[in-house]
N, C-alpha and C positions, 0 to 999 in steps of 0.2 A: 481417438488418440490413446485412450486407456479404458480399461474395464475393471471396475471394482465390485459393482453390484450386478446381480443376475439380470440378463435381458428379459427374463420371464417374469419380472416383477409385475404385480397387478396394476400398479399405477406408475406413471412416469411424468417427471416434471423437468422443465427447462428453466434455468436461472440465467437471465440475460444480465451480465454484470453492468457496472455503472455506465459504460459507453465510451469513456476515454481510454487512452492506450497506455497510461503510466502504471508503474508498479503499485503505488498507493491506491490508485483507482480500483485495482483488482483485490489487493489485500483487504481493503475496507469491506469487501463483500463476504469475507470468509465466515464472519459470525452469523450472517444470514443463512449460509449453507449449512453450518453446524446445527443451528436451531431448527431449520427445516427438517434435517435428518432425524433429530431427536423427536420431533413431533410426528414424523411419518417414516418410521423405520422400515415399513413395508414397501416403500416406494423407491424407484430408481431415479436418481437425480443427475441430470446432465447440466453442464455449465457452458454458456456462450461467452468466450473471451474476445477481446477486441484487438489484441496484439499477440505476437508470439511470446514475448516476455510475460505478458499477462497469463497466457496459457501455462507457461512454465511454473508460475506461482502455485497452480492447483495440481501439479503433476502427481504428487504423492498423497493427496487428500483422500482419506479412506471413505469419506461420505459421497464421493463423486463416482459415477459410472463412466461417463464419456465427457470429453472436452471438445467443443467445436470452436473453430476460429470464425468469428462473424465479421463479414465485410458489408457494411451498410451502403457502400457505393453501388451495390446491386439494386438498391431501391431508388437511386438517383434517376431523374429524367435525363435521358441522354447518357453522357459519361462514357467510361471506357468499356463497359459491358454491353453487349448486344441483347436484343430481346430474348433470344434463345438461351443465352447464358443466365439471364435473370430468371427465366422460367424454370430452368434446371435447379438453380439455387433454392428457390422457394419449394419446388417439388421435393427436393431432398428432405426438407424439414417437415413437409406435409406427410411424407411417408412414415415418419416416426410416431405420429398419432399421440402427441403429448396431451395429457389430461389438463395440465395447467402450465402456463408460462408466467413467470414472475419477471416483470420489466422494472429493473432497479434504476435504470437511467431515465431521464426525463425528456429525451428528444422525441419529436413527433414520429420520425422514421422507425424508432424502436417499437412504438405501438402499432404502426402499420405492419411491420414484420410479424409481430405476435398475431395480429389479426389474420394475415395471409397464411400462416401455418395451419390454420383451422383448429387450433386448440380451443376447447369449449369454454375454458376459464382463463381469463387474462387479467392479471392483477398488477396495478401500477398507479402512479399519481397522475392526476388530470392536468398536468402542465401543458401549455401550448395548445389548448383547445382540443386535446386528443382523447378526452374521456369517453367519447362515443365509440372508440375502438376497443375499449376495455370493458370487462364485465364487473370488476370490483375496483373501485377507485376512491380517491379522497384528495384532500389538500396536503401538499408536502409540508411537514413541520420544519421549516428552514432554520429555526432557532436551535435545532438539535444537531448533535454530531452526525456526520454523514452515515456512519454505521448504524446509529440509532434510527435514522430515517428509514433505512432498509428494514430493520427489525419491526418497525411500525407496520410495514406491509404484511408481515406475518400475523400480527395482531388483527389487522383489518380482515385477514382471511380466517380468523377464528382460532388462531394458534397461540401458544405460549412462548415467551422468551425465557429459556432456562439459564442461559449464560451469555452475557452480551459481548464478551471479549473476542477480539480478532485472534486468529491462530494460523500457523503454518506448519507444514510437515516436510521433513527432509529424509533422505535415505542414508544407509550405511556407506554407500559409494561416495556421497558428498562429504561425509565425515572423514573418510579415509583420505580424500583428496586434500582437505584442509589440513589434516595432521601432517601430511607429506610436505605441504607448503610451509607449515610452521617449522618443521624440522630443518628444511632447507634454509629458512631465515634465522635459525638459531633461537626460536621461541620454544622454551621447555614447558613441561607440565606444571612446574612450580611458579611460573611467571604470572604476575597479575597483568591482564591485558585491558587496555582502553581502546575502544574502536571509535575513530573519528571519521565523519563523512561531511566535509565542508562544502559539498556541492549540492546543486538542485537543478531542475530542468530550466528554471529561470534564475540565473545567477544574480539578478538584481534583487531578488527576494531572499537573500542570504545574509548571514552575519558577517561574511567576508572571510576568505581563507587566511588573511594575515592574523586575525584575532584567534582563529582556531590554531594556527601555528604557535602562538604564544602559550596557549593552553597545553598544546602537545609538548612544547619544550619544558614547561614547568613540571609536568608529570614524568617526562623522560629523565629529567635531572634527579627525580626522586626514585629512580630505578624501575618505574613502570615500563612495560612494553606498550608503545602506542602504535597501533596499526591504522593506516590511512586507507579508506575504502571508497570505491567509486567505479564507474564504468569506463570503457575506453573513450566514450564521448567526453569524459571529464578531463582527459589528458591535456587539452588545450588550456583549461583554467589552471591546471597544475603547473604547466610550463610557464604560464604568464606570471604566476606568483608561487614559486617553489617552496617547499617546506624547509625548515632549518636542518642543517646536517647534524645529526646526532645518531649514534649507534642504536639507541633504543626507539627511534622513530623509523618505522618500517613501511615503505610505500608498497601497497598491494593494489593500487588503483589500476583497474583493467586486467588484473591477474586472475580474478575469480568469476565464475558464472554466478547467476543470481541466487541459486539455492546453496552454492558453496559460500557465498557472502552471508546468507542466513546462518549457516553453521558458524562462520567466523564471529558473527555478532553474538550468537548464542554462547560461545565459549568465552566471551569477554565479560569482565566485571562490570562494565558500563559502556553504553553507547551514547555519544554526543554528536548531534547533527542539526541540520536545518529541518524545516517542514518539507520533507522529501520522501521519495519512495523507500529509501533505506531506513528512515525513521519508522515507517509503518512496519517494515520487516522486523525491526528491533522490538517493537511492541508485540508483534505476532509470535515471536519465538520466546517471549517471556524475559527479555533482557531488561535490566535497569536502564532506563532511557531518559535522556534530557534533550528536549527539543527547544531550540531557540526559534521562535516563530513570530508571526505578525498577525494583523487583524483577522485574516481568513482562518488561521490556525485554530481559533476557538471552535470552529465547526469541523475542522479537518484533522485535528490531532489524532494519533493512533489510539483507538479505544482499547486500552489494555491496562491492567492493574498497576504495573510498575513504571508508568510513564509520567514524567513531570514536564511542564512547559514553562518557559520564560517568555512573556509577551508584554510589550509596552503599548498601552492604549494611547496612541498619539493621533490616530485618524479614525473617523467614523466609517470609512471605507478605504479600500486600497486602490489608489490610482498610481501604479508603480512607475509608469512612464514619466508622468509629470513630476512625481516625487523624486525619482532618481536623477532627472536632469536638473531640477531645482536645487537639489542638495549636493550637487557635484559628485554623484555616485555614492552618497552616504545617507541613505534613508534614515529619518529620525527614529523610527521604531527600533531599528537595529543599533544605531549609534548610541542610544541610551542604555544599552546592555553592556556593562563593562567586563573586561577580562577577569578582573578580580572577583566580581560577582559570580561569574560562571565557575571559576576555580573553587570558590567557597562552596557553591552548590554541589559540584562534583565530589569534593572531599566529604561533604556531609552525607551524600548518597552512598559513597563507598564505605563509610564507617558505620552507617546506621543499619540496624536490623529492621528492614522494611517490611511492613505488613500492608497488603493491598488497601485496606481501609484507611491507612494513614497517607496514602498518596493523594496529592492535590494536583489538579489540572490547571 
C-alpha cells in the first residue's frame, strides 16, 4: 500500500495491530510503532491492519514501509475461503521473510498466523494458551492503558520506550480539503473552534447527544464555532436526536474522511467526545481533549499529554445491556456527569496554559 523505507533494509518487522477493526484500536498502536522505529532505525517496519479505515490511519506514518490488510478469516476452519486461498494468503507473508512479528492482539488466531509466516521471532502475550506459538511472551498487564501494554512488549524484547504518546500524521492534501470545507461553512482563521463528537460504536456507552447539544449551544451562544464530527454511520443517531439550530453549530457529520477529520480536530481549540475512535484521533494529533468515559475508559483512554477524562466510578465492571435496560436508557455512570460540570471543565481547559505534566487522566 505504501513504501517509506527501503526494501533493502537489513531487517524487517511486521507489527500486527490490536486485532479489532475500529479507529481507536489502530490509533492505540501508533506509539508502539514509533518507539520500535526509534530503537531500530535500520529496520523496515510493516503494519498489519484489520480494516480499511485502520489502514487509512497509518497512511502517512513515516515510520512504516508497507501496510497490509489482514483477514483472519483465512485461518478459520471452513468459512468463506477455500484451502487454496488460505495457502496463498499464508504464502504471501512467508515470502516476505520477516525477522520478527509483534503480535499486539491477544487472539489465538493471531499467534497462529505469526507462527505460519515462518518469522523466527514472534513476540506477544500468552493469552488463550497460545504461548507455545510465540518465542517471547509474558503475562498481559491488564491494569495498564492499552497503549502501555503494547509498549511493554518492546521492553520484553529488550528495547526502550522513548516517548509513550500516540501520534498520527496527515498530508497537505487533507489540510487543503478541510480549509475548503471551513471556507464553505463560513469558518474563518480567527474563529475559535470546538470539535464535538457525541457518537460511539455503541451508543449505549455515551453521555448522550442531548447533553452534548446543551454544551454546544452554550459555547455557540458565546461566539465559538462548534463543529459536529462523526461518520456516515452516525447519521441515524443524529436524525433521531438532532442538534439545536444555531448559526455557530456546524454539522460536518459524514462530510469528512478519517484523516480530514484528524485535521479538523487538530485545528480546534478543544475536542469533546465519548470514549470513541475520534477521541483517540484527538489525542494523537495533539489536541486538547476531554473524554466523558466509563469503567473501561480507565484502560482505554487516548494515551496523550493533553487528554483529560471524566469518569464516574459507579460499577466494578461494565454490563451495558443490563444497565441500559434497568436505567431506562440512562446508565448511572453517565447520568452523574452534569452538563454544568462539563462546561466548567471545557472553559478551564480553554483558558489554561496547559503543560503536559499538569494533565490528569
